[in-house]
N, C-alpha and C positions, 0 to 999 in steps of 0.2 A: 410388568414393565415392557414397553414396546421398544424395539430396535428400529430406528429410522434408517432406511436405505437411501443413499444418495442417488438421484436420478442422473441420466446422462447429461442433461443441461447443466446441472450444478457441477459435475465433474469437469465438463468442458470449460465452464466459467472459472473454476479454480485453477485449471491448467493455464488458461490465458493470463490470469492474475499473477501466477507464479512466474511466467515468462516475462511479463512486463516488469515485475519487481526485480528480477535478476538483471534485466537490461538497464534499469535505472539506478542500480545500486552503486555504480562507480561514478556518477555524475556529481559535479559541484565543487568548483574552486572558489567562486565568489559567493557573497551572501545571497544574491539573487538566484544564482544557480542552485545553491543548497536548498533554498526555499522552494524552488520549482521541482527539483528532484525529490525533496521531502514530501511535497504535495502529491506527486505521482506515486511514490512508494506507499504513502499513507492511504491514498485512495484505493490502490490495488489491494493492500492488506485488509482495509476495512470492507471492501466489496467481497473479498474472498472469505473473510470471517463471517460476514452476513450470509453468504451463499451456503456455507457449510452448516451454519446453525439455523437456517430457515428464516432469517430476518430479511429486511428490505435491503437489497443490494445497493440501491441508489442512496439510501440513508447511510449505510455503512461507508460507501465511497465518499460522501460529502463530509462526514465526521472524520474519517481517516485522513482525507485530504487536508482538512483544516488543521488537524493536530500535526500532520507531517510537515506542512508549510511553516507552522509556528516553530516547530523543533528545528527545521533546517535553517530558518532565519535567525534563530537564537544561538546557533553554533558558530564558532570562530574557526578560521582555517587551522589554527593550532590545536583545536579540539579533535580533529579527525586526521587520519593519516591515509591518504589516497594512494600511496606507493606500496 
């Protein structure tokens, strides 16, 4: 069994993804804002997961962004508590 060591590019990418995710976590009072912030968070998480696992970062970002946007658009203001 091989242990895969993360290179500095992947670590930097993951750090940037985490920073963006934290920055976008509090956004979204309207449906459009929740869809936008959900897309951003989803893209960041998808890219980060792909970077860590060795997958395509672009593909991870696209899939995560789509899922995040759909989830954000499907939520109602009563479903989340931003306070």
